[in-house]
N, C-alpha and C positions, 0 to 999 in steps of 0.2 A: 231317513231312515235310521231305521232302530239301532239303539248300540249293542255294540257285538258282547255277550256274556264272556267267552273265550279268547279274544281278539278276532285278527282278521286272516291271518295267515298261519296253518295249524300243517303239520307233517303226520300222519300216522306214522313216527318213529320207527324204521327198524330196528331190531334187537339183537347187540353186536355178540358172537360168539366167541373164546376162545377158540384154540386149535382142538383139543378135546372135547370142544359141543357145551362145554359149560358156558354159564353166563358172563361174559365180561363186564361189569361195572365198571370198571375205569374207562374203556371205552363209550361204554355209553354215557357215562357223562360226559368227556371229552367231545361226542357226538352232538348230544343235547347244548352243548355252550356254545358249538361250533354254528347249529341253525339258528339259536338264538342272537350271538352276539355279531356272527357274520354273515348270514343265510337268511334274513327279513321276518323268521318265525318272531308273533307274540304268541306263540301257543304251540302243545305240544301234544299229539296223543299216543299215550305209551299203550303196551299191552293190546293193540288192534290186530287185526287181520294182518297187518303189515306189517308190525310188528312180532308176527308167529307167537300170537296169543295163545291159538288150538295147541300148540305144542309147548309152551313153558305151563311148569308148572305152577300152584298157588302162590309158593314161597317164592318162586321167583320173579314171581309178579309183584308181591310185594316189596322185594327189595328193588327192583327196578325204578318203582314209585319213589321209594322214599329218596335214593339214588337223587333222582333225574329233579326233585323236588328242592332237596338241599344244593343241587348244582344251580338251577337258573328258575327257580320257585319264587324268587324276587323281583324278577323281571320279565315273566311272562306264567303263563294258565298253563297246568299239565291236568291232561284228562287221561282219567282211566278205562280202558277196556274192561268191562265186567259181563257182558253180554255171555251167554250160554244157552241151551236149550231145555237148560235144567230152571226154574223157578229157583229153589230151594239154593242152588250152589250159584247163581247171580244174586242173591240177597247176600251170600257170605261173602263173595268179593266186593261187592259194593261198600259193605261194613269194614273190610280189609285196607281197602283202597282209602277211604276214611279215615281208618287211621294212621295209616303211611303218609298221612296230610294230601292228599290228590286234590287238585280246587273243582273237580267234578268227574261228572261218569257217564260214561258214550254205551248203551247199551244196545245193542244188536236185537232186530227181530228173531226169537229162537227159532233157529233153522231147523230146516230136515223134516221135523213134525208136522211140517206145517198148522200149527193152530189155528181156529176159526179168529174172525174179528172180537168174539167178547173173548174169547181164550187173551186174545194179545193187549185188550183194555186193561183186563185183569192182570196180566204180567206185569206190563209194564206201570200199573198204578201201585202195586204191591213195593213193587221196585222205589219210587221215588217215595209213597210212605213210610221206608224203612229207613232211610238216609238224610241226613241234612245237607246232603250235596246238590247242586243241582244237577240236572240229568238230560242229557243230549240223547234224542233217541237217534236209531241209525236205522233207514229206512232203504234194503237192498236188495229187492226182491229176485234179483237174478241169481243171486248167491242162496240167500236164505231161503227161496220157494216161496214164499207170500209176502207180500207189501203189506204194509199199513195204509188202509185207505185213506180216503179226505173224511168220510164221517170218525173214523177213530182218532184220526189228528186233532181235528175240530173239537172232541170228546176231552181228549189227552189234554192239550193245550189249554184248560180249564186249571190243568194241576200247578201248583205255587212253583214248585219246583223241575217241572219238566220244563227249560224253557229254550229248546234250541233240537233240531232236528238236523242232521248229516243226511242230504239227500242223493242219494244214489239211482236213484229211480228217473229222475231229470223227466218230471211229469211236469213240464213250464204253465200247463193250464191249473194242475192242480195246486202247483205249488204258490201260484197266485193267487188262487180264494182262500188258502191255509193260513200264509201271511199277509193277507187282507181283514179275517176273522180272528185272528188269534196272535199272539204275542209272540209266537215262535221265532227265536231267529234261525232261520237256514243257511246251509253252511254246505258248499254244495260238495257232491263227493264225488264226483266223476272232475276230473281235472280238467279237461277241454270243455265244460259246460261252466267253468265259471263266469264269464262276463256274459251268461246270457241269464243265468240266475241273478247274479247283481241286477241287471235289467228288470226283475222280476220284484224285487223285493229280498233278496238275499243277503247277505253281511260278508260272507268270506267263504273260505273253500279248507277243506281238511283234505290236503292233496298226497302224492305220491313222487308225485316228478318235481314236486316241492323243495325236495331233498336237495337239488339243482338249480332250480329257478326261483327260489322264495325270493328273491328283491326283486326280479324281474313282476313276480306274482303279487306282489303289495304296493308297485308300481303301478300296475293294472288297477288295483283295486282306488288305489289314491284316484288314479286319472278318471275312473269312473265317478268316487263320489265328487269332485270339483267340476263335473259338471262337461267334462274332457273326451267327448263322444270319439271324436277321429284319434284322439293318443291312446284311449283303451281299447279300441279296435285295433290297431297297429300294434299293440301288442300282443295283442292274442292272436292275430293272426301268425306276428314272428315265431308263438311260443307254441303254438298248434300242433308241431310235428313231433316237440317233447311232451306236450299234455298227452297224446295219444300213443306215441310212440315208447313210452315206457311200459306200457302192454302189452306189449308185443310177445313178452312171457309173462308168468305171473309178478308182480310189481315188486315185489320183496327180495324178488330172486335178482332183478333186473336190477334195484336200489345197490343191494349190497356188491353186487360183480363191479359195477361202474366205482362205487366209493371206493374198493379195492385199488380199481386203476387210478385213482387219484389220490391214492397213498394212506389210505384210511384202512385201518385193518379191521375190520366188524366182521370177518368170521364168516361163514358159510349158514348156508339155511340147514334147516332141520327138516328130514324125512317125515310127510311126502312129499315136499319141496325137493325141485332140483335146481341146481344152477343153471341160471341164462347160459345158452351155449356163446362163443366166441363170433359166432355168427352174427348174433341176436345182438350183442353186446357193442359188439363193431356197429352194428346199425345207428343203433342208438348215439352211440359216438358221434357219430357224423350228423346225427339230427340235434345234439347239442352243439357241435361247433358250428354247424350252420345258422343258428341261433345265438352266435355269439356269448356262449355259455362257458368254454374251453379257453 
């Protein structure tokens, strides 16, 4: 298996907000340290969708990258989400993230506008050409509206700074081909598919439920790498209700609600997101408990 450019277990870290809705850097630093030092993570993604990147300002994004890199950047990779549906803005965010000390960039497919594949090829290439940082593509067609096709991935895999894919498409046949024909490192972007993606050559996960099961997911990855098929499968089955349950509502809403129950004051979500209901939180809490995570 290829070496992972950003670690094995990463979370799309939620972004803490204070009571007045402003960015809470102190809590963000505490959460980052917890995830890395106690939570089994060797990397973090900040400013992603799970971090409510669509509703944070460019200045907030810059401050968050700088603070998290300063807190954990000596012992974990910090990847910043910079993708938007505007190439010019994406280029600006990429430059800003590099200046703030990020170790890599996560660049999502431009969303809503549904650009054709040749436009995606140009967009991702322009971003990679503009930055000294390694780039992780984010293929999530059920949100972006457009997939990154296999042919486009094969072409992008030739770029020296495009090194990884966060794959929430979960087309394992396509993933197998791209991994075999390029040097792209595949990170699972759908928690429940972590083990299947490892089995076809993936290197790790950028998760959501991993806020709560990072050590166990790291153990699953280690078991797979060691050839312990039965051990990895047992962990997969144990964690599956958690991997899927976190998405009973929007992931950041569920994560923030449970973190608050656990005594971590990460604040609430920004509109248009809404809080997870008590019923949703209770159900996920029982799933965490059933998996032995509480």
